[in-house]
N, C-alpha and C positions, 0 to 999 in steps of 0.2 A: 694691272689698272686700277687705280685707287677706285672706290665707287662710293657713292652716297646718296639717298633719296634726297631730293631738294625740300620737301615739306619739313618745316619746322619739327624736330621730334622725330622724324624720318630716321635719321642715321641709329638712333638708337634702336628702331624696329627692325632696320635690317640688320644690324649686328647682332640682334638675338635671334633672327631667323637662320643665321649661318651657322648656329652652333647652340644646340639646346642644352649640352651637358656641361659648358663654362658659363659663369656668371659674368658675362662679356660686359653687363651694365657698368663694372668697376672700371673697365677700360676707357669708357667715352668721355668724352671731354664734357664739362658743366655747362657748355653755353649753347646747346642746340633744343633745349625743352622749354617751350613757353606755357607750360600749362600753370593755371588755370586759364583758360580764355575768358576774355573780358567783354560782356555785351551789356546792352540795355535792358532795363526789366523789362520783361514780355516778349523778348527776343531770344534766340539760339534754342536749342535743346532744353526740355525743362527736365532740372536736376544736372545739367552738366553746366560747366564755367561757373562764372562769377559774374553777379549783376552789380553794375556800378551807375550811379547817375552822372549826368554830361559833367557837371561841376567837377565830379571826385576822379573822371578819367585819368588826366594828365598824372596825379599823384600817384593812384593806384599802380598805373602803367611801369611809371618810373622807378616805384619800388619793387615791382617784380623784375623789371629788367635789369636791375642792380643786382639781383641774385642768379637770375638765368641768362642774362645776356640778352634776352629776347621779351617782347609782349606780343600776343595775338589779340586783335582787335575784331569783333564782329561788327563790320561796318553797315551790314544791311541783313535783313533776313526774311520775312515773308513778302510777298507780292502787295504793294501797298501799304507798308511801314514807310515810316520815315527814316531815311538815312542818318546816322552819324555825322553831323555838320562838318563841313571841311575845317572850321575856325576850331570845333574841339580837336580834332585829328593833330591839326597843326600844332595846338598846345602838348599834345601827347608826345608827336615827334620830337619837338623841342626839349621835354623833358627827357625823355627817354634816351635822345643822343646826348644830353648834358649828362647823363652816369654811364656814356660809355656803350649803351645797348641798341637795339632795331626794333623795328616795327613792322608787323606783316599785318595785314588786313584782309578779312574774309569779305568778297563783294562777289554778288552774282546780277547786279542791277544797274543800269547805266548811271542814275543818280550816284548810288555808291561807290562806283569806278571813279566818277569825275571827282568826287570830295577827296577820295584818297589820292589820288595823283595831283591835286591841287595841294594837298597837304604835305606832299613829298614822303610818302610812305616809303619803307624800303623795301616791301615784297607785298604785290597783291595776289592773292591765293584765289583761284578759280577765274574771277575777271570775266565771267560770261556777261555779254551784253555790255561791255566797255566799248565805249566810242573809240572809233579808230583814230579820231582827232586826237588823242590823249597820248599816243604811240612817241610821237616826238619829244615829248615834254617827258615822259618815260624814260626814253634814252638819254637824253640830256642830264637828267637828275640822277640816273642810276637805279630806278624802280626798276624791280624785277619783276617777270610774270611765272607763276607756278599754275597752270592752266589746268590742270587735272583732266586734260582730255579724256582718260579712258573712262573713267567712273561717270562722267558728265555723258558721255556717247553712248555709253551700255545703258543707260536708263532712257534713252529717247523712246524706244517701241513701247516701252511700257506705258511711259506717259501718254505717248501718243494715241495708246487703245483705251485711254479713261474718258470720262465722260467729257464732254466740250465744257471747257470753263477758260477764265483770264489764266489762270493759272498752268494749263495745259499748254495754251497758246505760246504765253512766257518761256516757258521752258524747252518746247519742242523749237521754236524758232530760235532762242539763244544759245541751247546746246548744239542745234544744228548748224548755226554760223560761226561756233567756236573755233573749227580747225582752220578755216580761212583768217580769222582774227589772230590765230597764234602764226599762222605763215605770215601775214602783214607785221606781225610784231618783231619776228625775226629778222624780215627784210629790213626793216626800221632800224634795227641794231639794237633791239631790247633785250637783255640776257632772258631766255627761256629755260626754266629748271624743270626736272621732272619731279614729280610730289604724286603720290598715289591716293591720298584723302581717304584711304580705308586699309584696314588690316587685311581683307580680302582680294586686293588688289596687288600684283607685283610692280616692281619698278620697270622689269622687263614690258609688262603691257603699257605702260606709260611712255618707254621708248618707241615701242612701235606706233603708239598711235602719234606721236610729234612727227615720225618719219611719214606715215599716212597723211599727216597733214601738210607735208612738204618742207619739213627741216631736212638738211642733209645728214646720211646717217651718222657722220662722225660729229657733228653739233649734238645729233639726239644722246648720241651716247655719252658724250660731254657733259650734256643737260643731267645726266645721273651721276655723273662722275667727276672729273677735274675742274669742269666750270661750278659744279654746286659745291664741291670743296672750298674752292677759292672764295666764292661767296661766303661761305660760313667761317672764312678765318681758318681754315685747318690745312690748307697748302695740299702739296703734292709728293711726288717721290723726289726728294732732294734732300739735299746734306741737313742733317740736323730736323729734318722733319719726322713725322709721326710714326712713319714707316708702315702706312694700311697700302694695301694690295689686294686686287682680286686677279687671279691667273686662270689663264685661259688655255686649250690646247690649239684653238684654232682662233683665227681671226674673226670677231664678232663684227667688223665693219663689213665683211662679205655674207656672214650670215647671223644676223640677230638672236637666233634661236641658241647659239653659242654661250650668250648672257645667262641661260638658266641652268646652265651646267659649269660651275667653275671647278678647275683642278685644285685650287687652294685659295684660301682666305687668310690674309695676313693682316692682324690688327695690332698695333703698336708694336710691331716686331715679333709678333707671337704667331704662330700659324693655329688657328683655330678652327680649320677645316681643310683635310687633305684627301682627296678622293684616289 
């Protein structure tokens, strides 16, 4: 079974984890790593990413996508921040698509999600608090959802135990409603992909979270494998394909735990792990 993490850059992380002795990065395709992320001044983690003024976003994003194939935009950040306007994002989408790239947008607030959908971005990362009224438009225009369910759900208890605040209410309510949103997205025909958002979370954790949210097992596995690869333009097990496969002793559709212990990992036709 070909396998990948849907988060942009996730393929590189997965390939490195399956083989510590070989420099697997040399085998990785060049078009799945969107760093550095692009954000407005004052937003995103200090010292991470690149800060860009609104009027410069389209040009900067297009220049990056021309090299990497992707750009990732921080569409919103802290509670109360103004999200990046849909008009700015639409200019980014037009400029990036013109150079053959694609646009992923981090959003965890309703207004930011609305702007991303209206702009026609290719991928919404997280999508917490996304208005379900946007799902039909996402399906129609091919915007995928990478909900990072596991990492958000794992933080609910910690945040709920913190002092009462607007941020606590936003996160607990948003993350708590996220599984239902993901299920509704899948039912609406939106492509849902498995992304980890963290080096400390495995793709298996996210696949389990998607199943718990109501996605059929086969589709949850596909979200981390053949569906993700198709979205990233990597193809599957087909003539003249990249010859990437993960092989298991048993059927993971019967027991998802099987995904944690592959018999073999084949990358570009080379066995990089054999148990």
